C-alpha positions in Angstrom: 33.2 116.1 -80.5 31.2 114.6 -82.9 31.0 111.1 -83.5 29.7 109.5 -86.5 29.5 105.8 -86.8 29.3 104.2 -90.6 26.2 101.9 -89.9 27.0 99.8 -92.7 30.5 98.9 -91.5 29.1 98.7 -87.8 26.6 95.9 -89.2 28.8 93.8 -91.0 31.3 93.8 -88.1 28.3 93.0 -85.7 27.6 90.0 -88.4 31.0 88.7 -88.0 31.1 88.9 -84.5 27.9 87.2 -83.4 28.8 84.4 -86.1 32.2 83.9 -84.6 30.0 82.8 -81.5 27.8 80.8 -83.4 30.8 79.1 -85.0 32.3 78.3 -81.9 29.2 76.5 -80.7 28.9 74.8 -84.0 32.6 73.4 -83.4 32.0 72.4 -79.9 28.7 70.8 -80.9 30.6 68.8 -83.9 34.2 68.2 -82.9 33.8 68.1 -78.8 34.3 70.5 -75.7 38.1 70.3 -76.7 37.3 73.2 -78.8 38.7 76.4 -77.2 39.2 79.9 -78.9 42.6 80.7 -79.4 42.2 84.0 -81.1 40.1 85.6 -83.7 39.7 88.7 -86.4 36.0 90.3 -86.6 36.3 92.6 -89.6 33.7 94.3 -91.6 34.7 92.2 -94.7 35.3 89.0 -93.1 36.2 86.6 -90.1 38.8 84.7 -88.8 38.6 82.0 -85.9 41.8 80.4 -84.4 40.9 77.2 -82.3 42.4 73.9 -80.7 41.6 71.2 -82.5 44.5 68.6 -83.7 43.5 67.8 -87.4 42.0 69.5 -90.2 38.1 69.3 -90.5 36.9 66.5 -92.7 34.9 67.6 -95.5 31.9 66.1 -93.8 32.6 68.0 -90.7 33.3 71.3 -92.5 29.7 70.6 -94.1 27.8 70.1 -90.8 29.2 72.6 -89.0 28.4 75.3 -91.6 24.8 74.1 -91.7 24.8 74.1 -88.3 25.8 77.9 -88.1 23.0 78.5 -91.0 20.6 76.6 -88.7 21.2 78.6 -85.6 21.0 82.2 -88.1 17.7 80.7 -89.6 16.3 80.3 -85.9 16.5 84.2 -85.3 17.1 83.5 -81.9 17.6 86.5 -79.5 21.2 87.3 -78.3 21.2 88.4 -74.9 23.9 90.8 -73.3 23.9 90.7 -69.6 26.1 92.3 -67.1 26.8 90.3 -63.9 29.5 89.2 -61.6 32.2 87.3 -62.6 31.5 84.3 -60.1 28.0 84.1 -61.3 29.0 84.1 -64.8 31.4 81.5 -64.6 28.7 79.5 -62.4 26.2 79.5 -65.3 28.6 78.1 -67.5 29.8 81.3 -69.6 33.0 80.3 -71.5 36.1 82.3 -71.1 39.3 80.9 -72.5 41.5 84.1 -72.3 43.9 84.9 -69.5 42.8 88.4 -69.4 42.0 90.1 -66.1 38.3 90.5 -65.5 36.8 93.0 -63.4 34.2 91.9 -60.6 31.5 92.6 -63.2 31.4 91.0 -66.7 29.3 91.0 -70.1 27.8 87.9 -70.7 26.8 87.4 -74.6 24.3 84.2 -74.7 22.3 82.9 -77.5 19.1 80.3 -76.6 21.5 77.9 -74.3 24.0 76.8 -77.0 26.5 79.8 -76.8 27.1 81.6 -73.9 30.4 83.5 -73.4 32.0 86.6 -71.8 32.5 89.3 -74.5 32.5 92.8 -74.3 32.4 93.2 -78.2 29.5 94.8 -80.4 26.7 92.0 -81.3 23.7 91.8 -83.4 20.0 91.7 -81.2 19.1 88.3 -83.2 20.9 85.7 -84.9 18.8 86.3 -88.1 20.3 89.3 -88.8 23.5 88.0 -89.9 21.9 86.4 -92.9 24.1 83.8 -94.1 27.5 82.0 -93.1 29.9 80.4 -95.3 33.4 79.1 -94.6 36.0 79.9 -97.3 38.8 78.3 -95.6 40.1 76.2 -92.8 44.2 75.7 -92.4 46.5 75.1 -89.5 48.2 77.8 -87.9 50.5 76.1 -85.3 50.6 72.5 -84.0 47.3 71.9 -82.6 45.9 75.1 -83.6 43.6 75.4 -86.6 41.8 78.5 -88.2 38.5 79.3 -90.1 38.0 81.9 -92.5 34.4 82.8 -93.2 32.1 85.4 -94.7 28.8 86.5 -93.6 26.0 88.7 -95.1 26.6 91.1 -97.6 30.1 89.5 -98.3 28.9 85.9 -98.3 26.1 85.9 -100.9 28.6 87.3 -103.8 31.2 84.7 -103.0 28.7 82.1 -103.1 27.1 83.3 -106.5 30.6 83.8 -108.0 32.0 80.1 -106.8 28.3 78.5 -108.0 28.8 80.2 -111.7 32.2 78.7 -112.4 
């Protein structure tokens, strides 16, 4: 068996996945601790993040959240991945929102005290590797559930440049 990884695709997925963690941290900081992830899509070209919140974001909230995520990126913080017992992970305050059954050992992905979640996915080593983060839409998907779609890295810059040229 020979395994070949498309490294450009993998980097884009890692950018979007790590950005979902930063987005959740920013949402909880700006909107409050009632924010809980309800699902996500991490693809090479974009990310989608569903979360609990009773109303649409105001333009001011949208701007503050986007600026906060980009400040996390510019800080170039280390993204730490640690395996530990589930009980210990919960005691450290790691977020786990899904009704998944976890084994005795879990992986905790944490960033500089502002993001700590149980997660087995692929991530960057530093937040600065994301490059840039741009929210492109926010909408309702169900009562009390909102959705943010966003771009990072190589997909975000062309979007911003195109929008600004109009």
